[in-house]
N, C-alpha and C positions, 0 to 999 in steps of 0.2 A: 530525636527527630521527630516531627511530626508528622500522622500519616495522614495523607490529602484523601484516601480514598483506595481504590483497588481494580485491577487490569478486569473489564469485564468480559472482555475476548480478544482474541489477536490475529491478527489476516496478513496473508502476504499473496501477491499476484504474479502469478511465475511467466505470465506473459503482458507485458504492457502494455494497460488500456484493457484487457481483456476481462473477467469475470474473477474473482477472488476466491481463496477457500481460507474457513475459518480454521485453526490449528491447535490445539490445545495446550501446548509447545512449542516455543520457534527460540533458535539463537538468534542474538543480535550483537552483530559484529561492528567494529568499524564501517564496514562500508555498507550496513543495515541486516533488515531482517534476511538471515540466511533463507534464500530457494525465491526469494524477492525480484521480482523484473528479471529475472534471468534471459529471459527473449523478449524480442521486440522488434518490427520491420518499417527499417527505414522507408522514408520515404520522399522521393527526388523533388518532389515539390513541395517538402514542408521549409520554413526557414533554416537556415546551416545550425544557429545557435539551439534547436531545437528540431532534429531531422528525423524524427519520427513520425508512421503514423498512427494518431489514436481516433480514439469514439466521435470527439469535435470534426473528424472528417469523415467516420467509417461508420455511424452509430453502431452498426451491428455488433459492433467487437463485444460492446460489452455484456451481449447474450450468448458469447462463445463462452464453455468454460475449460478454461486449462486443468488436468492434472496430471501430477508426479506420475509418472508407470511404474516408479520404485520407493513408493511413499516411504517404507523405515531407512531406508539410505539417500532419501530425501532432508529428512529431520534434522539435520545437525553435520557437520564437516567430519569425513572422517577420523580425523587426524586430532577431536576436541578434546578428548582425556588428557592426552600426552601429553599437547600445547599447553592445558592450563596448569600440568605440574611442572612447567620449567619456569622459576621465576627471571626477570620479572613479569612473563606472562607473553609467551610465544604467540603470535597471531595464527588459529586454525588454519590448515590451508583448507581452498577446498576442494568438493569432490570431484573427481572424473567424471567427465562430461557425460558419461553414459547414467551415472547416478543422477543425474538432474534429466534426464529425457520426459519428453512432455508431449502428452495426446491431447487433443481438442476437443471436446465435445459440442456439437453445432445442435440448435434450438431442436432439429429433426432428430435427434439421437446419434446421427452418424458420429464417427471417433477416426480423427484425423493426424497421424502424427506431426507433429509443428513444421518437419520441412516437406511435406508432402503438398507436391508443386498443387495440389487441389485447393488444401489450403487459402494458400496465395492467390488460384484464384479467385477463391470464396470472397477474398478482401476486396479485391480490385473491381466487385461489382457493383455498378452504378456510381462509382466513382469518376472522375476526370481522367485519362490516358493519361494525362501528364503525370500522375501518382504512378511512378515505378517503385515498385517494392520490393525489398530485400532483405529477408531473415538476417539480425545479428544476435548472439549470444555473448555474453558475458561473466566472468567470474566477479563483477561487483554489480551491483542493485543499476538499472538501468534508471534511476528518476530524475525527475525534471528538474527536482532543486536539492533538496537533504537529505540524507539516508532513510530518516522516521517519522512516520508521522503521526501525530496524536489527536483524538478530539474527544468530550466528554461527552456522555449520555447525555445532561444536565443540558449543553450548548444544542446538540439536536433537538431539544422536546422546544427548545425557547423560539427555535426557528419553527417547529411545527405549530406551538400557539403563533407566534406572528401569520406563518400563512393560511391558517386554520386548518388544515387537510394534513393525513397520518406521511410521514416522511420514514422512508427506509433508510437506516442509519448507511446501509451500504451504497449510499449515494456520493459517500464523502471519502469511499476511499482510503480509510484509515488504517495503518500496522497497529496501533492500539488504539481501542477504546476504551475509555475509562470512567469510570462509575464514582463520581465525585462525592464526601460527603456533606458538603455544604451545601448540595443542591442547588447552587446557583447558576446559570448560563454564562458562559466565555469568562469562567473564572478562570482555564489555565493563560488566558491572554496577562495573566497577573503574574505569571510565571516567566515570562521571559527574563534570560539571563540568569535564571537559579538552575541548579542542579537538581535530578530526581534519582530514588534508588530503588528499582524495582524488583521486587524478592530479596533473597540472597545477599546477589552480587552486582547485579547491573547497574550500571548508571548514565543518565543521558541529561544532555544541558539543554534546557529549552532555548532555540535561537532565534525564532519569529515568527509572526503569526503567519496563516497560512491563505494565501491568494489564490481565491477561486477563482472558474471558469463554466466553460457550458458543461464540463461533465455530470455536475451535482443537479442538470436539468433532465439529465438520462436517467433513465428506468433502469433501476442495475438489472430488470429481468426482461424487460420487453424492448427495451431502446425506444421507450417513447420519450419524446422531447417534449418537453414544459417550460417555455421560459420561466413563469411562475417561480420557482424554486432559485435559481440565480438572482433573478429582479428583488426579491425579498430580503438576500441577504447582500448584495450591493446596496439596496436603498439604506436598510437599516443595520449593515453592518460593513460598509467601504467595501464587500466581496471579499470580506475575513473572518474564516471561520476554522477553529481548530490551528495547531501551531507544528511545526518543524522543528525537529530534535537532532543534535549530533550524539553519538554515541564517547563516550569518556573511560568507561569499562565496560569489556564486555563480556556478555553472560546469557544464561538459560532464561526464559520468561515463562511464566506460567498461568494459565488464566485463573482467578483470582487470588494473583499476587499483591501484598501491598503495596501500595503507590507514595514513597516518604521521603519528606522536602530534606534536605541534606542541609542548603544554606538558603 
C-alpha cells in the first residue's frame, strides 16, 4: 500500500450549516461521521430536493457553535465494541437521543438548547416570513450529498495562492482534512474511484469532486460574505474543490492517522 499522507484534522458539524467542532477521534460509519449533522432545520421555502435552512439563506448560522451536552457519550455509538466483535461486522446502533443532546452557543455567549424556541426565533430573524422553520433530528447524517467529505491542505493552499489572501480551511466544512505528501494541490481529484484506508481499519471510496457554492464565501467566524472566494474556485476549478466519499469499512479515525491507497 502506498501512503499518501496523514489526517491533519477531523471535523463534525452537529447542526447542519452551523459551526463545526474539531475532534481528535471520530467513528466513521456507513452513514458518515458519528454525530455529524444529526440536527437540521427544515425550511418551507427551500426546494423540495434540499429542504433545509442553510447559511446561504441565513448567514448567521455559521457563527453559531453547537456543542454536545455529553461529549463523552457523543464520541461513538454505545455498542461499538460489541458490534465490531460480531462477524462479519454488525453496524453499530446510534445512541439514545439524549446522548446526542446539543446546545448552541451564540456569538454573544448565550447558550440555547437545540429545541429552545428562542433559537428558532433567532434563525428566523432577517429572512422572509415564507421561510417557516422546523427542527428535525436524524440517526443518519443530514448531508446534502455523500456521507463523508475530504479536502487536502495542499488544495486549500493553492486556492490561497490564487486568491492572494489567507484562507481559513474551515470555509470548506470538510470532515477530513488531509495533509498529502506530494504537496500538490487538487491531488485528491486523481483519486476518484480509488479506495483509501485511514488508520488500521477504516476504508472509504472516493466517489466524486465536491461542487461548491456560496458557503465557502462566508467567513466561518463572522459570517461576512466575500464572493471572491467562490469566484476564484468557480473560475479556476469549475467550482469544484475537495472530494466526496462513501464508506466501505467502518472504523475509528484519529488525527495523525496514515492515509493509504489500497487500489
